[in-house]
N, C-alpha and C positions, 0 to 999 in steps of 0.2 A: 504494500500500500504506500502511496506517496505520503510524505510527512505532512502533518496538519499545518495549515496556514493560519497564522494569527490574524484575527479580525480587528485586533486592537491597534490603535494608532501608536506610532513610536516617534520619539524625538530624534534629532540629529546626534544625540549623545547616547543612544541605546547601546551601541557596541562598547562604549566606555563603561556603562553600568554593568554589562555582562562580564567584561574583563576584570572588574573590581569585585565580582562575586556578589552583586546586589541581589537581594530578594525582591523580585519584581511582582507587582500586583496590578489589578485592573482598577484604575482610578478614573471614573467617569469616561470610560472608553479609551483611556490611554494606558499603555504598559509602562509603569513608572516604578522607581525603587522605593520600597517601604523602608529598607534599612540596608546597611553594609556590614559594619562590625557590631552594630547593636544600637538601639535607640538611646540607651543611657549614655554610652560613650559619645555618640554623635551630639546629643544634647549638651553634654559637658564641654565638648570641643567648641561649640558655638558660644557658650557662656564664658569660657576661659581664654579662648584664642580666636579661632575662626573656622567656619564651615562653608561649604558651597552646596547649593541646591540647584537641580535642574528643574526650572519652572517654565520650560518652553511650552508646556501645554496651555498656559494662560493666553488669553486673547489680546490682541493689540489692534486698536483702531486709530486711524488718522482722521481728524476733523479739520476742514479748512474752508476758506471762503469768507466773503464779507459778512455773512450771517452766522459764522461759526460761534462767536461769543454769545450772541443772543440765543442760539440753539442750545448751547451748553448751560446757560443760565436757566432756561426753561426746563431742562431735563435733569438738573442736579440740585440737591439740597444746599450744597456749599456754594460760596460766592466765587465763581471762577474769574470774575472781573478783577479781583484783587491780585491776580497772578501777573507778574511781569515775565518777559522771556527769560527762561532759565529757572523758573520756579514750578513746583508741583504741589498738589494738595490731595488729601483723601476726601472722598465724597460718597454720597449715596444717590442712586437713581430712584426717585420716588414714583409710585403710580398715583392715580387720581385719589385713592383712599389713604395715601400716606404710607402704604406698604413699600418695602424695599425690593425693587426689581433686581438690583445688584449693588455691591459696593466696589468702588473703582479708585484708581489713581489717575488724576488728570494733570498732564504737564503742558505748560505753555512753551512752545518752541520759538514762536515769533508772533507778531500781531496777526491775528487771523489764522494761525496754525497751532493745532493742539494734538496731543497724543494721549490716548486713554488705554489703560490696562484693565482688562475685565477678567472675571473668573472663567476657568475652562468649561465648567458645567453649564454656564449660562451664555457662552459666546454666541451661539446661533439665536437664542432668545433675545439677547441684548441687541444683536445686529438688526433683527426684524423690528424690535420695539423702537430703537433709535431711528431706523429708517422711516418708520411710519410717522414719528414725531418731527422728522426733518422736512416732511412734505410742505411745500410752499415757502420754505426758507432757503435763502441763498447760502447753503452750507453743504459741503461734500463730505460724505462718510465713506471711508475706504478701509476695508478689512485687510490688515497686513499680517494676520496671524500665521498664515502659511509661509511667510517669508522670513520671519525672525525666530531665532532661538533666544532664550532668556536664562541667564545664570545669576543667581542671587549669592553674593558674597557677604556673609554675616558674622559679626563677632567683634570683640574689643580690638583685635588686631587687623580688622578688615581694611582700615585706612592704610596701615603700614604695608599690607600685601598689595593693595591696589596701587599705592604710590610708586612701587618699583617700576612698573611699566606705564602707569597712567597717573602722573602727578596732578593732572588737571581734575581727575576724579576725586582724589584725596582733598583737593582744595574746595570741593563743593560744600555748601552749607547743608544742614538738614533740610530735606525736601527740596534739594536742588536738582536741576535737570540740565544735561549738557549733550548737545549734538557734536559728535566727534568721530574720528576714525578708530576702529578697533581692528588691529592686524590688517590695516589698509582698507577696511570696509566701512562705509558710512553706517554709523550706529548711534545709539542713545544710551547714556549712562545716567541713572537717577540714584539718589541717596535717600531712600525711604526705609525699607526693611520691614519685615513682618515677624520679628522674633523677640522684640524688646531690646535688641542690641543695635549698635551702629551697623549700617549695612548699605550695600550698593546693589543695583540691578544693572547688568550689562545686557542690553538688548541689541543683538548683532545678527547678521545674516547666518544662515545655517552652516555655510561652508567654512566659517572660522570658529565655530563653537568648540570643536574638539581641541584645537590648539589653545584656545582661551582656557578651557577646563584644565588641560594639562599644565598650563602655566601656573594657575592658582594652586594646583596640587603640589607642584614643585616648590612653591613658596610656603608650603606648610598648612594650607587649608585642608580640612578633612571633608571627604565626600559624605553628604548627609541625605537622608531620605524623608519621605512623607511622615514617618512616625515621629522623628525628632521635630520636624516642622510643626506638627500639631501640638506637642507638649510645650514647645517654646512659645508659640502664639497664644496658647491658652493661659500660660503663666503671665503673659504680658497683657492679658485682658483684651485680646484682639479677636474680632468676630470671624466665624466661618460661615460663609453663605450656604444656605440650604439646611443648616442646623440652628444657628443662633439668630439668623435673620432670613426673611423671605417675603413674598408678596403680601402676607397676612399680618406681619409684624412691622411696626413703624420704627424709625430711627430713635424716637423719643422713648418708646417702650424698651428698646434695646440698650438704653442708657447712653445713647450717642446723640443727645440733644444738641451738643456742641457743634455738630456737623450741619445743623439746620440754621439757615440764615434768612429769616423772614424779611429782614430789613432791606434785602437786595432787590426786592420787587417780586413780581408774580412768578411762580413755578408750579409744577404739578404737585398736587397734594398740599399746597401751602396752607390752606384754611384749616385742614385737619391737624397738621403738625403745629401750627401756631396756637391752636386751641389747646392741644396737649401740653405745649410748653407753658401756657398760661394757667391752665386748670389742673394739670396733673393727669396721670394715667391710672387705670385700674390694675394693670399688671406691669412688671418691670423685670428685665434681665438682671439677676443679682449673682454675686459670687457666694459660694458655699464651700467651706473647708472642713474636712473630716478631722475630728479630734482623737480618733483612734485608728488603728490599722484597717486598711480596706482599699480596694481599687474600684471606684465608682465608674459607671459607664453611662453614655447617653440613654435616657429612658428610666433611670433610677428615680424613684419618687422622693421628694423632700417633705418632711412632716413637721408641723408646729404642734407639739403635744401629740394628740391622736388624729389630727386633721391634716390630710394631704393638701399642700399649698402650692405644689409645682412639680415639674419633672425636668431632670437635667437635659439640656440641649447638647452641651459639650461636657465631658468629664474624663478624668484620667488620674494617674499617679504623677505627682509633680516631682521630678528629680531634684530640682533646686530647693524646694521647701520640704521634701521628704514626707509628703502627706497627700492623701487623696483630695481632689478638689474638682469643682465644676461650676457651671453657670446654669441657672434655671429661671424661667419666667415665674415669678412668685406673686401670689395674691394672699395677703395684702402686699403692695409693692414696695413699701418704704420701712421695712423692719430695720431697726438700728443695727449697725455693725456690732458683732458680739452676741446678738440674740441667739440663744441655744435652740437648735433644731435637731432633727435626726434624718438620716438617709437610709433608705432600704437598699441593701446590697446583698444579693443572693439570699433573700428571705430573712435577713437579720437587720435590725435597726442599729445603725452606728451613730453615736453622738457626733454632732457637727455644730458649726456656728456660721452665721452670716458674716462674710468677709468682704472688705473693700477690694475693688479691682482698680488697677492691675494687681494681681497677687504678687508679682515680682516687678521690681523696677531697678534697672542697672544704676550703679552709683554714678552720680553726676549727670544722669539723663535729664534732658529738658522735655517738657511737655510738647508732644508733637502735634497737638490739636491746632488745626489751622482752617 
């Protein structure tokens, strides 16, 4: 019989993952590394030095034209107008109900030229949604996802590693964006990160991805998979689309009211979100930390006394805090930090408490809210 043919999509770095012995899994239709040496080692590498992640599965859109800014203002909760060329911000794409279509990073490359990074699982949905919203506006939406690879270099030594070949990257401010050449190819470098550490995203054509990956490895960055990426982002209080936010939960309910800027003018869902900011919400995504041993998972229920008050959307064991933790939409929404609750794990109630997020903040880190 002929060998089975994989129906999963593969990035330009697939052969590198295989050669490094990665455990590959299906992630929203992509064959991606879950881990290499192990989640705990990879997590520690990012917290103490640096790690690299293949995030080429994420979507990349270019938005340009005289109406580009107006289009982005209409379709984003955050205020894209405050971006100057070379700056980026984190934002949500809201629907008419205030729910979150996706969470994105928007970079301003030049007046009338923008670059948006979207989640892999929502790429086609986002493209269709944004295309519909662009109707009648003088804005061009170009899907560049099949052209670019994307490598995230994360950790306290990320700037040192990047500076060796790309001093202009190390000079970027937090949430900076730079169009430049990477190994001779026109590329984009941003300094955002999704691990709670300093970090860069190298968005470059596929044909230079392997050389760039190898260069970072040679400078001491550890290859890291989806497992460590999840533990790192959860410790940092960062959202995972499809679990923590979706079309039925709003930015304010997710505790991300800071990303909603009603004062910028009209945008989709503005009335709903402005009312929630003013009047409050009936449910809110909150952090919960276990006080005894146990590894919670999404779907575990949270109890206040004998009453179930929510279910974990994201949950895991935190290597940095050495405790189980997670986030859940809780009713009531505003229990004080330190309130004692319990979490049902494998049929047993484990003592826990309401915890502020982010659970982990690197020393000297500045608030990235923008």
